[in-house]
N, CA and C atoms as a LAMMPS dump frame, in Angstrom:
ITEM: TIMESTEP
0
ITEM: NUMBER OF ATOMS
228
ITEM: BOX BOUNDS ff ff ff
-5.0000000000000000e+02 5.0000000000000000e+02
-5.0000000000000000e+02 5.0000000000000000e+02
-5.0000000000000000e+02 5.0000000000000000e+02
ITEM: ATOMS id mol type element x y z
1 1 1 N 395.192 -259.236 10.533
2 1 2 C 395.792 -258.014 11.09
3 1 3 C 394.983 -256.794 10.609
4 2 1 N 394.997 -255.807 11.468
5 2 2 C 394.348 -254.6 11.113
6 2 3 C 395.25 -253.401 11.49
7 3 1 N 395.342 -252.418 10.604
8 3 2 C 396.137 -251.248 10.901
9 3 3 C 395.35 -250.307 11.79
10 4 1 N 395.976 -249.776 12.842
11 4 2 C 395.322 -248.878 13.766
12 4 3 C 395.183 -247.495 13.109
13 5 1 N 394.405 -246.638 13.771
14 5 2 C 394.233 -245.278 13.298
15 5 3 C 395.571 -244.499 13.238
16 6 1 N 396.521 -244.966 13.997
17 6 2 C 397.914 -244.331 14.038
18 6 3 C 398.806 -244.977 12.987
19 7 1 N 398.31 -245.93 12.173
20 7 2 C 399.146 -246.565 11.17
21 7 3 C 399.998 -247.72 11.713
22 8 1 N 399.651 -248.231 12.878
23 8 2 C 400.469 -249.259 13.487
24 8 3 C 399.838 -250.622 13.261
25 9 1 N 400.739 -251.62 13.267
26 9 2 C 400.298 -253.016 13.15
27 9 3 C 401.187 -253.838 14.022
28 10 1 N 400.675 -254.904 14.6
29 10 2 C 401.469 -255.821 15.405
30 10 3 C 402.025 -256.931 14.567
31 11 1 N 403.324 -257.116 14.623
32 11 2 C 403.963 -258.241 13.939
33 11 3 C 403.946 -259.453 14.829
34 12 1 N 403.384 -260.565 14.415
35 12 2 C 403.291 -261.734 15.273
36 12 3 C 404.701 -262.135 15.782
37 13 1 N 404.771 -262.625 16.984
38 13 2 C 406.053 -262.99 17.618
39 13 3 C 406.824 -264.023 16.817
40 14 1 N 406.114 -264.99 16.191
41 14 2 C 406.834 -266.008 15.383
42 14 3 C 407.546 -265.391 14.219
43 15 1 N 406.922 -264.399 13.6
44 15 2 C 407.54 -263.749 12.479
45 15 3 C 408.708 -262.888 12.908
46 16 1 N 408.533 -262.133 14.051
47 16 2 C 409.6 -261.319 14.596
48 16 3 C 410.814 -262.19 14.925
49 17 1 N 410.56 -263.362 15.532
50 17 2 C 411.671 -264.233 15.943
51 17 3 C 412.371 -264.766 14.731
52 18 1 N 411.623 -265.195 13.737
53 18 2 C 412.222 -265.784 12.485
54 18 3 C 413.013 -264.715 11.729
55 19 1 N 412.581 -263.497 11.763
56 19 2 C 413.229 -262.417 10.988
57 19 3 C 414.301 -261.705 11.843
58 20 1 N 414.414 -262.031 13.154
59 20 2 C 415.401 -261.392 14.021
60 20 3 C 415.062 -259.961 14.312
61 21 1 N 413.727 -259.651 14.408
62 21 2 C 413.295 -258.31 14.689
63 21 3 C 413.112 -258.103 16.178
64 22 1 N 414.159 -257.642 16.842
65 22 2 C 414.156 -257.406 18.246
66 22 3 C 413.635 -255.991 18.53
67 23 1 N 413.264 -255.686 19.762
68 23 2 C 412.862 -254.372 20.118
69 23 3 C 413.92 -253.316 19.698
70 24 1 N 413.495 -252.226 19.197
71 24 2 C 414.377 -251.102 18.726
72 24 3 C 415.157 -251.441 17.478
73 25 1 N 414.734 -252.476 16.73
74 25 2 C 415.334 -252.765 15.448
75 25 3 C 414.891 -251.758 14.42
76 26 1 N 415.857 -251.169 13.708
77 26 2 C 415.516 -250.252 12.619
78 26 3 C 415.063 -251.04 11.395
79 27 1 N 413.935 -250.622 10.805
80 27 2 C 413.379 -251.345 9.673
81 27 3 C 413.131 -250.338 8.524
82 28 1 N 412.978 -250.918 7.354
83 28 2 C 412.651 -250.127 6.156
84 28 3 C 411.427 -250.76 5.451
85 29 1 N 410.692 -249.924 4.832
86 29 2 C 409.515 -250.408 4.028
87 29 3 C 409.858 -250.203 2.566
88 30 1 N 409.521 -251.141 1.753
89 30 2 C 409.728 -251.033 0.336
90 30 3 C 408.402 -251.441 -0.395
91 31 1 N 408.08 -250.716 -1.418
92 31 2 C 406.893 -251.042 -2.234
93 31 3 C 407.363 -251.651 -3.507
94 32 1 N 407.027 -252.941 -3.74
95 32 2 C 407.478 -253.667 -4.926
96 32 3 C 406.345 -254.491 -5.489
97 33 1 N 406.049 -254.249 -6.73
98 33 2 C 405.047 -255.055 -7.449
99 33 3 C 403.698 -255.151 -6.733
100 34 1 N 403.284 -253.974 -6.166
101 34 2 C 402 -253.927 -5.503
102 34 3 C 402.026 -254.464 -4.068
103 35 1 N 403.175 -254.846 -3.579
104 35 2 C 403.263 -255.355 -2.194
105 35 3 C 404.182 -254.478 -1.359
106 36 1 N 403.911 -254.451 -0.083
107 36 2 C 404.754 -253.715 0.892
108 36 3 C 405.65 -254.717 1.585
109 37 1 N 406.959 -254.466 1.519
110 37 2 C 407.945 -255.347 2.123
111 37 3 C 408.524 -254.616 3.361
112 38 1 N 408.696 -255.38 4.395
113 38 2 C 409.362 -254.862 5.638
114 38 3 C 410.678 -255.627 5.793
115 39 1 N 411.778 -254.851 5.944
116 39 2 C 413.065 -255.497 6.138
117 39 3 C 413.931 -254.737 7.077
118 40 1 N 414.83 -255.419 7.719
119 40 2 C 415.794 -254.752 8.641
120 40 3 C 416.684 -253.803 7.834
121 41 1 N 416.942 -252.692 8.448
122 41 2 C 417.832 -251.711 7.799
123 41 3 C 419.239 -252.302 7.783
124 42 1 N 419.964 -252.1 6.665
125 42 2 C 421.322 -252.655 6.581
126 42 3 C 422.304 -251.902 7.502
127 43 1 N 423.327 -252.598 7.856
128 43 2 C 424.401 -252.001 8.711
129 43 3 C 424.03 -251.781 10.16
130 44 1 N 422.956 -252.372 10.607
131 44 2 C 422.532 -252.208 11.988
132 44 3 C 423.41 -253.094 12.859
133 45 1 N 423.765 -252.625 14.003
134 45 2 C 424.608 -253.392 14.944
135 45 3 C 423.808 -254.621 15.399
136 46 1 N 424.541 -255.726 15.645
137 46 2 C 423.908 -256.916 16.137
138 46 3 C 423.585 -256.775 17.62
139 47 1 N 422.851 -257.683 18.171
140 47 2 C 422.491 -257.609 19.586
141 47 3 C 423.726 -257.623 20.454
142 48 1 N 424.69 -258.471 20.103
143 48 2 C 425.948 -258.531 20.86
144 48 3 C 426.705 -257.244 20.82
145 49 1 N 426.767 -256.626 19.588
146 49 2 C 427.481 -255.405 19.481
147 49 3 C 426.805 -254.297 20.335
148 50 1 N 425.45 -254.285 20.386
149 50 2 C 424.746 -253.345 21.151
150 50 3 C 425.051 -253.516 22.649
151 51 1 N 425.111 -254.772 23.126
152 51 2 C 425.377 -255.057 24.526
153 51 3 C 426.784 -254.617 24.877
154 52 1 N 427.738 -254.885 24.023
155 52 2 C 429.128 -254.45 24.291
156 52 3 C 429.19 -252.977 24.378
157 53 1 N 428.564 -252.29 23.438
158 53 2 C 428.588 -250.83 23.432
159 53 3 C 427.944 -250.244 24.694
160 54 1 N 426.836 -250.856 25.138
161 54 2 C 426.151 -250.365 26.359
162 54 3 C 427.031 -250.585 27.564
163 55 1 N 427.815 -251.643 27.58
164 55 2 C 428.659 -251.928 28.794
165 55 3 C 429.973 -251.176 28.786
166 56 1 N 430.422 -250.752 27.584
167 56 2 C 431.734 -250.078 27.456
168 56 3 C 431.817 -248.886 28.435
169 57 1 N 432.895 -248.882 29.209
170 57 2 C 433.137 -247.769 30.136
171 57 3 C 432.496 -247.873 31.469
172 58 1 N 431.753 -248.976 31.7
173 58 2 C 431.053 -249.147 32.953
174 58 3 C 431.849 -249.7 34.086
175 59 1 N 432.994 -250.33 33.79
176 59 2 C 433.843 -250.913 34.831
177 59 3 C 434.374 -249.849 35.754
178 60 1 N 434.449 -250.15 37.026
179 60 2 C 434.931 -249.179 38.004
180 60 3 C 436.327 -249.482 38.486
181 61 1 N 436.805 -250.715 38.206
182 61 2 C 438.154 -251.112 38.637
183 61 3 C 438.978 -251.425 37.361
184 62 1 N 440.144 -250.82 37.311
185 62 2 C 441.032 -251.044 36.169
186 62 3 C 441.853 -252.303 36.418
187 63 1 N 441.733 -253.297 35.512
188 63 2 C 442.479 -254.547 35.635
189 63 3 C 443.014 -254.932 34.258
190 64 1 N 444.138 -255.563 34.218
191 64 2 C 444.662 -256.063 32.97
192 64 3 C 443.93 -257.345 32.604
193 65 1 N 444.064 -257.752 31.343
194 65 2 C 443.434 -259.011 30.956
195 65 3 C 443.941 -260.189 31.748
196 66 1 N 445.271 -260.179 31.977
197 66 2 C 445.892 -261.253 32.79
198 66 3 C 445.324 -261.304 34.196
199 67 1 N 445.076 -260.157 34.801
200 67 2 C 444.516 -260.074 36.132
201 67 3 C 443.057 -260.583 36.186
202 68 1 N 442.333 -260.232 35.165
203 68 2 C 440.919 -260.714 35.071
204 68 3 C 440.906 -262.223 34.878
205 69 1 N 441.758 -262.767 33.985
206 69 2 C 441.787 -264.189 33.735
207 69 3 C 442.24 -264.974 34.993
208 70 1 N 443.177 -264.474 35.753
209 70 2 C 443.614 -265.114 36.938
210 70 3 C 442.484 -265.104 38.013
211 71 1 N 441.709 -264.005 38.055
212 71 2 C 440.587 -263.945 38.985
213 71 3 C 439.471 -264.928 38.616
214 72 1 N 439.119 -264.99 37.337
215 72 2 C 438.068 -265.902 36.941
216 72 3 C 438.437 -267.364 36.971
217 73 1 N 439.801 -267.65 36.803
218 73 2 C 440.218 -269.031 36.878
219 73 3 C 440.56 -269.476 38.309
220 74 1 N 440.667 -268.514 39.209
221 74 2 C 440.995 -268.863 40.576
222 74 3 C 442.453 -269.019 40.795
223 75 1 N 443.309 -268.543 39.85
224 75 2 C 444.742 -268.655 40.005
225 75 3 C 445.219 -267.808 41.189
226 76 1 N 446.213 -268.288 41.933
227 76 2 C 446.736 -267.511 43.042
228 76 3 C 448.039 -266.829 42.676
């Protein structure tokens, strides 16, 4: 790896996948014993939480949970 003139480096996909580093993940750098550590910032929302938050308020039809369940199950 080589650091660019802008201070950027590409993290290999295998390492990103193993560490759960998705696009827009907040990270922190820590300097410890002469090494630089990269880790996810604590308290960050999970991917599922982000998806739910993004979808919240997008529905255009107001339905109760029972109505939605009947629709998805095909109940008459």
